[in-house]
C-alpha positions as CSV (number, residue, x, y, z in Angstrom):
1,X,-73.2,-16.9,67.7
2,X,-75.1,-17.5,70.9
3,X,-73.9,-21.1,71.1
4,X,-70.3,-19.9,70.5
5,X,-70.5,-17.5,73.5
6,X,-72.0,-20.2,75.7
7,X,-69.1,-22.5,75.0
8,X,-66.5,-19.8,75.3
9,X,-67.8,-19.0,78.8
10,X,-67.9,-22.7,79.8
11,X,-64.4,-23.3,78.5
12,X,-63.1,-20.2,80.4
13,X,-64.5,-21.6,83.6
14,X,-62.9,-25.0,82.9
15,X,-59.5,-23.3,82.5
16,X,-59.6,-22.2,86.1
17,X,-58.5,-24.2,89.1
18,X,-62.1,-24.6,90.2
19,X,-63.2,-26.3,87.0
20,X,-66.2,-28.5,87.6
21,X,-64.8,-31.2,85.3
22,X,-62.4,-32.2,88.0
23,X,-65.5,-33.4,90.0
24,X,-66.8,-35.5,87.2
25,X,-65.1,-38.6,88.5
26,X,-63.2,-39.6,91.6
27,X,-60.0,-37.6,91.5
28,X,-56.8,-39.6,91.0
29,X,-58.7,-42.9,90.5
30,X,-58.9,-44.7,87.2
31,X,-60.2,-48.1,86.0
32,X,-63.4,-49.8,84.9
33,X,-66.7,-48.4,86.0
34,X,-69.6,-50.9,86.5
35,X,-71.0,-50.3,83.0
36,X,-67.7,-51.3,81.3
37,X,-66.6,-54.2,83.5
38,X,-67.7,-56.7,80.9
39,X,-65.5,-55.1,78.2
40,X,-62.5,-55.3,80.5
41,X,-62.9,-59.0,81.1
42,X,-64.0,-60.1,77.6
43,X,-62.2,-63.1,76.1
44,X,-59.6,-62.4,73.4
45,X,-58.6,-64.1,70.3
46,X,-55.2,-63.9,68.6
47,X,-55.4,-62.5,65.1
48,X,-51.7,-62.1,64.3
49,X,-48.1,-61.7,65.6
50,X,-45.6,-59.0,65.0
51,X,-41.9,-59.8,65.3
52,X,-39.1,-57.2,65.2
53,X,-35.4,-58.1,65.2
54,X,-33.4,-55.3,67.0
55,X,-30.3,-55.1,64.7
56,X,-29.3,-53.0,61.8
57,X,-31.3,-54.4,58.8
58,X,-33.3,-56.6,61.2
59,X,-36.4,-58.2,59.8
60,X,-39.9,-56.9,60.7
61,X,-42.4,-59.8,60.1
62,X,-46.0,-60.7,60.6
63,X,-47.7,-64.0,61.2
64,X,-51.3,-65.0,60.9
65,X,-50.8,-68.6,62.1
66,X,-49.4,-68.1,65.6
67,X,-45.8,-68.0,64.4
68,X,-45.7,-71.1,62.2
69,X,-45.0,-69.0,59.1
70,X,-43.9,-65.3,58.7
71,X,-44.2,-62.7,56.0
72,X,-41.8,-59.8,55.5
73,X,-43.2,-56.4,56.4
74,X,-40.1,-54.2,56.5
75,X,-36.7,-53.7,58.1
76,X,-35.0,-52.0,61.1
77,X,-32.8,-49.2,59.8
78,X,-31.8,-48.0,63.3
79,X,-31.9,-50.3,66.4
80,X,-31.9,-49.1,70.0
81,X,-30.3,-50.0,73.3
82,X,-32.1,-47.5,75.4
83,X,-35.5,-46.7,77.0
84,X,-37.1,-43.3,77.7
85,X,-37.6,-43.0,81.5
86,X,-40.1,-40.1,81.0
87,X,-42.7,-41.5,78.6
88,X,-45.8,-39.5,77.5
89,X,-48.1,-38.6,80.3
90,X,-50.7,-41.4,79.9
91,X,-48.0,-44.1,79.6
92,X,-48.2,-44.4,83.4
93,X,-51.6,-46.0,83.1
94,X,-50.6,-49.1,81.2
95,X,-48.9,-52.2,82.7
96,X,-45.2,-52.9,81.9
97,X,-44.6,-55.4,79.1
98,X,-47.5,-54.1,77.1
99,X,-48.2,-51.9,74.1
100,X,-49.2,-48.5,75.6
101,X,-49.8,-46.6,72.3
102,X,-50.7,-47.6,68.8
103,X,-50.7,-45.0,66.0
104,X,-50.1,-44.2,62.4
105,X,-46.9,-42.4,63.4
106,X,-45.6,-44.5,66.4
107,X,-46.0,-47.6,68.5
108,X,-45.0,-47.1,72.1
109,X,-43.9,-50.2,74.2
110,X,-43.7,-50.1,78.0
111,X,-40.7,-51.6,79.8
112,X,-41.4,-50.4,83.3
113,X,-42.8,-47.7,85.6
114,X,-40.8,-44.6,86.7
115,X,-42.5,-44.2,90.1
116,X,-40.6,-41.1,91.0
117,X,-41.7,-39.2,87.9
118,X,-45.0,-41.0,87.6
119,X,-44.3,-41.9,84.0
120,X,-44.0,-45.0,82.0
121,X,-40.5,-46.2,80.9
122,X,-40.9,-46.8,77.1
123,X,-39.3,-47.4,73.8
124,X,-40.7,-46.7,70.4
125,X,-41.2,-48.2,66.9
126,X,-41.0,-45.3,64.5
127,X,-42.1,-45.2,60.8
128,X,-40.3,-43.7,57.9
129,X,-41.2,-40.7,55.8
130,X,-39.8,-39.5,52.4
131,X,-41.2,-35.9,52.7
132,X,-40.3,-33.0,54.9
133,X,-43.9,-32.7,56.1
134,X,-43.9,-36.3,57.1
135,X,-40.7,-35.9,59.1
136,X,-42.2,-33.0,60.9
137,X,-45.2,-35.2,61.7
138,X,-42.9,-37.8,63.3
139,X,-40.9,-35.4,65.5
140,X,-43.4,-35.3,68.4
141,X,-43.3,-39.1,68.7
142,X,-39.6,-39.8,68.3
143,X,-37.5,-40.1,71.5
144,X,-33.8,-39.8,70.5
145,X,-31.9,-42.9,71.5
146,X,-35.0,-45.0,72.5
147,X,-36.6,-45.2,69.1
148,X,-36.3,-48.1,66.7
149,X,-36.3,-46.6,63.2
150,X,-38.0,-48.7,60.5
151,X,-38.4,-48.4,56.7
152,X,-42.2,-48.8,56.9
153,X,-44.1,-45.6,56.0
154,X,-46.4,-43.9,58.5
155,X,-49.9,-45.1,58.2
156,X,-48.9,-48.3,56.5
157,X,-47.8,-51.8,57.5
158,X,-47.4,-52.1,61.3
159,X,-48.6,-48.5,61.6
160,X,-52.1,-49.1,60.0
161,X,-52.1,-52.5,58.4
162,X,-53.3,-55.9,59.6
163,X,-50.3,-56.3,61.9
164,X,-50.9,-53.2,63.9
165,X,-51.2,-54.0,67.6
166,X,-53.8,-52.9,70.1
167,X,-53.2,-51.0,73.3
168,X,-52.5,-53.6,76.1
169,X,-51.2,-56.3,73.7
170,X,-48.4,-58.3,75.4
171,X,-44.7,-58.1,74.4
172,X,-42.5,-61.1,74.5
173,X,-38.8,-62.0,73.8
174,X,-38.0,-64.6,71.2
175,X,-34.2,-64.1,70.9
176,X,-33.7,-67.6,69.4
177,X,-36.4,-66.7,66.8
178,X,-37.9,-70.2,67.4
179,X,-41.4,-69.2,68.4
180,X,-40.5,-69.8,72.1
181,X,-41.9,-66.7,73.8
182,X,-40.7,-65.3,77.1
183,X,-42.5,-62.5,78.9
184,X,-40.7,-59.2,79.0
185,X,-38.7,-58.9,82.3
186,X,-39.4,-56.1,84.7
187,X,-37.6,-52.8,83.8
188,X,-36.4,-54.3,80.5
189,X,-33.7,-52.6,78.5
190,X,-33.4,-53.4,74.8
191,X,-30.2,-55.1,73.6
192,X,-28.8,-55.5,70.1
193,X,-30.0,-58.8,68.7
194,X,-33.2,-59.0,70.8
195,X,-36.3,-60.2,69.0
196,X,-39.6,-58.8,70.2
197,X,-42.9,-60.5,69.5
198,X,-46.2,-58.8,70.1
199,X,-49.3,-61.1,70.2
200,X,-52.0,-59.1,68.4
201,X,-55.2,-60.0,70.2
202,X,-58.6,-58.4,69.8
203,X,-61.9,-58.9,71.8
204,X,-63.6,-62.2,70.8
205,X,-66.7,-60.2,69.9
206,X,-66.6,-56.6,68.7
207,X,-69.4,-54.2,69.4
208,X,-71.2,-53.0,66.3
209,X,-70.7,-49.3,67.3
210,X,-70.2,-46.8,70.1
211,X,-72.1,-43.6,69.9
212,X,-71.3,-40.3,71.7
213,X,-73.9,-37.5,72.0
214,X,-71.7,-34.4,71.5
215,X,-73.1,-32.2,74.2
216,X,-72.5,-31.6,77.9
217,X,-74.0,-34.7,79.7
218,X,-74.4,-36.5,76.4
219,X,-74.9,-40.3,76.6
220,X,-72.2,-42.8,75.4
221,X,-73.9,-46.0,74.2
222,X,-72.4,-49.3,73.1
223,X,-74.3,-51.7,70.7
224,X,-73.4,-55.3,70.0
225,X,-75.0,-57.0,67.0
226,X,-78.3,-58.6,67.9
227,X,-78.2,-57.1,71.4
228,X,-79.9,-54.1,73.1
229,X,-77.8,-50.9,73.2
230,X,-76.7,-49.9,76.7
231,X,-75.4,-46.7,78.2
232,X,-71.8,-46.9,79.4
233,X,-70.8,-43.3,80.1
234,X,-71.3,-39.7,79.5
235,X,-69.7,-36.8,77.6
236,X,-68.4,-34.3,80.2
237,X,-67.5,-31.8,77.6
238,X,-68.2,-31.8,73.9
239,X,-65.6,-31.3,71.2
240,X,-65.9,-28.1,69.1
241,X,-62.6,-27.6,67.3
242,X,-60.1,-29.1,65.0
243,X,-56.4,-29.2,66.0
244,X,-53.0,-29.5,64.4
245,X,-52.1,-32.9,65.8
246,X,-49.1,-33.6,63.6
247,X,-49.5,-37.4,63.3
248,X,-52.8,-36.8,61.4
249,X,-50.6,-36.1,58.3
250,X,-50.5,-40.0,58.0
251,X,-54.2,-40.5,58.7
252,X,-57.3,-40.3,56.5
253,X,-60.5,-38.5,57.4
254,X,-62.7,-40.6,59.7
255,X,-59.9,-43.0,60.6
256,X,-58.1,-43.5,63.8
257,X,-54.9,-41.6,64.1
258,X,-53.9,-42.9,67.5
259,X,-55.1,-44.8,70.6
260,X,-53.4,-44.9,73.9
261,X,-54.3,-45.2,77.6
262,X,-55.5,-41.6,77.6
263,X,-56.5,-40.7,74.0
264,X,-58.5,-41.5,70.9
265,X,-57.3,-39.3,68.0
266,X,-59.6,-39.1,64.9
267,X,-58.3,-37.8,61.6
268,X,-60.0,-35.1,59.5
269,X,-57.4,-34.1,56.9
270,X,-57.5,-35.4,53.3
271,X,-54.7,-37.6,51.9
272,X,-51.9,-35.9,50.0
273,X,-53.3,-37.0,46.7
274,X,-56.0,-34.4,47.0
275,X,-53.5,-31.5,46.8
276,X,-53.1,-30.7,50.5
277,X,-49.5,-31.8,51.0
278,X,-48.3,-31.1,54.5
279,X,-51.8,-30.4,55.9
280,X,-52.9,-31.9,59.2
281,X,-56.2,-32.0,61.1
282,X,-57.8,-34.1,63.8
283,X,-59.6,-34.0,67.2
284,X,-59.3,-36.1,70.3
285,X,-61.3,-37.9,73.0
286,X,-59.8,-38.1,76.5
287,X,-60.8,-39.5,79.9
288,X,-61.6,-37.1,82.7
289,X,-58.6,-37.4,85.0
290,X,-56.2,-37.2,82.1
291,X,-57.8,-34.0,81.1
292,X,-57.2,-32.6,84.6
293,X,-53.6,-33.6,84.9
294,X,-51.0,-30.8,85.4
295,X,-49.4,-31.6,82.0
296,X,-52.6,-31.2,80.0
297,X,-53.9,-27.7,80.9
298,X,-54.3,-27.1,77.2
299,X,-57.2,-29.6,77.1
300,X,-59.0,-27.4,79.6
301,X,-58.3,-24.2,77.8
302,X,-59.0,-25.2,74.1
303,X,-61.9,-26.8,72.2
304,X,-60.2,-29.7,70.3
305,X,-60.9,-32.3,72.9
306,X,-64.0,-34.3,73.9
307,X,-63.8,-35.2,77.6
308,X,-65.6,-38.4,78.7
309,X,-66.3,-40.3,81.8
310,X,-68.4,-43.0,83.5
311,X,-72.1,-42.7,84.2
312,X,-71.6,-41.9,87.8
313,X,-69.4,-39.2,89.3
314,X,-68.6,-41.7,92.1
315,X,-66.9,-44.1,89.7
316,X,-63.2,-44.0,88.6
317,X,-62.0,-42.3,85.4
318,X,-61.4,-44.4,82.3
319,X,-57.6,-44.1,81.8
320,X,-56.2,-47.4,80.5
321,X,-59.7,-48.9,80.4
322,X,-61.6,-50.7,77.7
323,X,-63.4,-50.2,75.4
324,X,-62.1,-46.7,74.6
325,X,-58.6,-46.5,76.0
326,X,-57.4,-50.1,75.9
327,X,-57.8,-53.4,73.9
328,X,-60.6,-52.4,71.4
329,X,-59.2,-49.9,68.9
330,X,-56.2,-49.6,66.5
331,X,-55.4,-47.7,63.3
332,X,-56.5,-49.7,60.3
333,X,-56.5,-48.1,56.9
334,X,-53.8,-49.3,54.6
335,X,-54.1,-49.2,50.8
336,X,-52.3,-52.6,50.8
337,X,-55.5,-54.0,52.4
338,X,-56.7,-54.7,48.9
339,X,-53.8,-57.1,48.2
340,X,-53.6,-60.7,49.2
341,X,-56.2,-61.7,51.8
342,X,-58.1,-58.5,51.1
343,X,-61.5,-59.6,52.4
344,X,-60.3,-60.0,56.0
345,X,-58.1,-56.9,55.8
346,X,-60.7,-54.6,54.4
347,X,-63.3,-55.9,56.8
348,X,-60.9,-55.3,59.7
349,X,-61.1,-51.5,59.3
350,X,-62.5,-49.1,61.8
351,X,-64.1,-45.8,60.9
352,X,-65.8,-42.8,62.5
353,X,-68.8,-40.8,61.2
354,X,-71.2,-38.2,62.6
355,X,-74.5,-36.5,62.6
356,X,-74.7,-32.7,62.1
357,X,-77.3,-30.0,63.0
358,X,-78.7,-28.7,59.8
359,X,-79.7,-25.1,59.0
360,X,-83.4,-25.9,59.6
361,X,-82.5,-27.1,63.1
362,X,-83.0,-30.8,62.4
363,X,-80.3,-33.4,62.8
364,X,-78.8,-35.2,59.7
365,X,-78.5,-38.9,59.1
366,X,-75.1,-40.5,59.7
367,X,-72.6,-39.0,57.3
368,X,-68.8,-38.8,56.8
369,X,-66.9,-36.5,59.1
370,X,-66.0,-33.2,57.3
371,X,-62.7,-32.6,55.7
372,X,-60.9,-30.1,57.9
373,X,-57.2,-29.4,57.7
374,X,-54.6,-26.9,58.8
375,X,-51.1,-25.8,58.0
376,X,-48.9,-27.0,60.9
377,X,-46.4,-24.1,60.2
378,X,-49.0,-21.3,60.6
379,X,-50.9,-20.0,63.6
380,X,-54.2,-21.7,64.4
381,X,-56.9,-19.8,62.5
382,X,-59.9,-18.6,64.5
383,X,-62.4,-20.8,62.6
384,X,-60.7,-23.9,63.9
385,X,-62.0,-23.3,67.5
386,X,-65.6,-23.9,66.4
387,X,-65.2,-26.0,63.2
388,X,-67.2,-28.9,64.7
389,X,-69.8,-27.0,66.7
390,X,-72.7,-28.4,64.6
391,X,-71.7,-32.0,65.2
392,X,-74.4,-33.5,67.4
393,X,-73.3,-37.2,67.5
394,X,-70.0,-39.1,66.8
395,X,-69.9,-42.8,66.1
396,X,-67.2,-45.4,66.1
397,X,-68.1,-48.2,63.7
398,X,-66.2,-51.4,64.5
399,X,-65.0,-54.0,62.0
400,X,-67.4,-56.6,60.7
401,X,-66.3,-60.1,61.7
402,X,-68.3,-62.4,59.4
403,X,-66.8,-65.4,61.2
404,X,-68.0,-64.2,64.6
405,X,-68.2,-67.4,66.7
406,X,-71.4,-68.6,68.4
407,X,-72.3,-67.0,71.6
408,X,-70.8,-68.6,74.8
409,X,-71.4,-67.9,78.5
410,X,-68.3,-65.7,78.4
411,X,-69.8,-63.7,75.6
412,X,-73.1,-63.3,77.4
413,X,-71.2,-61.7,80.3
414,X,-69.8,-59.1,77.8
415,X,-73.0,-58.2,76.1
416,X,-76.5,-57.3,77.3
417,X,-79.6,-59.5,76.8
418,X,-80.9,-60.0,73.2
419,X,-83.4,-57.5,71.9
420,X,-86.8,-58.8,70.8
421,X,-87.1,-60.2,67.3
422,X,-87.6,-57.4,64.7
423,X,-86.4,-54.5,66.8
424,X,-85.8,-51.5,64.6
425,X,-85.3,-48.7,67.1
426,X,-82.1,-46.8,66.7
427,X,-79.3,-47.1,69.2
428,X,-79.6,-43.6,70.5
429,X,-83.4,-43.8,70.9
430,X,-83.1,-47.1,72.7
431,X,-80.6,-45.7,75.1
432,X,-82.7,-42.7,75.7
433,X,-85.7,-44.8,76.5
434,X,-83.7,-46.7,79.1
435,X,-82.6,-43.4,80.6
436,X,-86.2,-42.1,80.7
437,X,-87.3,-45.2,82.6
438,X,-84.5,-44.6,85.1
439,X,-85.4,-40.9,85.4
440,X,-89.1,-41.8,86.0
441,X,-88.0,-43.9,88.9
442,X,-85.9,-41.0,90.3
443,X,-87.7,-37.7,89.4
444,X,-85.1,-35.5,91.2
445,X,-82.3,-37.0,89.2
446,X,-84.2,-36.6,86.0
447,X,-84.2,-32.8,86.3
448,X,-80.4,-32.7,85.8
449,X,-80.0,-35.5,83.2
450,X,-82.9,-35.2,80.7
451,X,-81.8,-36.1,77.2
452,X,-82.2,-33.5,74.5
453,X,-83.4,-30.6,76.7
454,X,-83.9,-27.2,75.0
455,X,-80.8,-25.9,76.9
456,X,-78.7,-28.7,75.5
457,X,-79.9,-28.2,72.0
458,X,-79.2,-24.4,72.1
459,X,-75.7,-25.1,73.2
460,X,-74.8,-27.3,70.3
């Protein structure tokens, strides 16, 4: 109960105009901080292409060989000739001609920038649903007139399968459908008969994992296979609660519901087959300045968001920045992964797990996230505000790429030096040792940044 009161007081302060979270990064500035510069310049490899023909009954296809051959994924049941000039808040952070959101319940594409409204100009690929609960879960992502309606179910195919794009993937025109790609023109407007091609590119080398210490001032560390973990940022405010983010209806527990320039949404609800039809549940990770925008006061007032930022308060916030809010993440959990080329498809999945504080005060080993779900038609129950208060660590586990190419000079720039042979220290411990060395060199700074202090542990 004491920890709940502590968080309640902290959140009440954050809801005021003098919230200290606004000083966690340079106000109004966003982009890579020094610790993630490498992730924002890492070489990419093409792993697929997605092609959508914008006509009634138009084919939606995927290619694994750079457009030489295509396989059918679905069809367009409602084309569009419009864009939405007032896209979602974080759409302003992505460049035009790119994917700005990838989710189990929508893919948002950016055509231009509305400088007057400070919003992206977007259009949307929308999945299908055969249930009323599913249709409710799509409503928040559908923009009437600027959505392309497909017959592909939410969480499947291009909304969770191997041809799901990443944030910042480029969009091209191929109206002759001849594999001749033309970059999307500025302030593009869809036309009937247009064919869009998205090159699905991922980083040439994935990290093994990214770990968040779920506490105020918690470290965020990134770990590449065979490399020493390094600290890239900090948790400015931990997540405590579970929310009714409607798209989570299409997501599985521990799987990515959505990624865009200002959010990571992680599912907690069980699939419908477990008798919870219509239930939703997830929580989100957001960058500091997005959390402080005028449109997102709810983030500062409620507990369902983890707010993150760079190591230094003098560095820019991470909106639209890799590895969390661009280029590295996408929804990948489709039952069809076990069909066809299933080894690559199953190995391409991301998942999230956690550590929890136990009743004896110790911290558990890594374990699946808990099943937590809510009825979207009912008021938020009181327990939802603190459902995750015992979660001490959150981890993103990246896909295993068994064909990871040999290291090159470009790869070296994107990963830290190799660890000594036989290193067995955990990622969090290694990161803490680095921080302790830094603190020893700067005793004054150590007083405000010591890892795992008694105050921090009491607040979890």
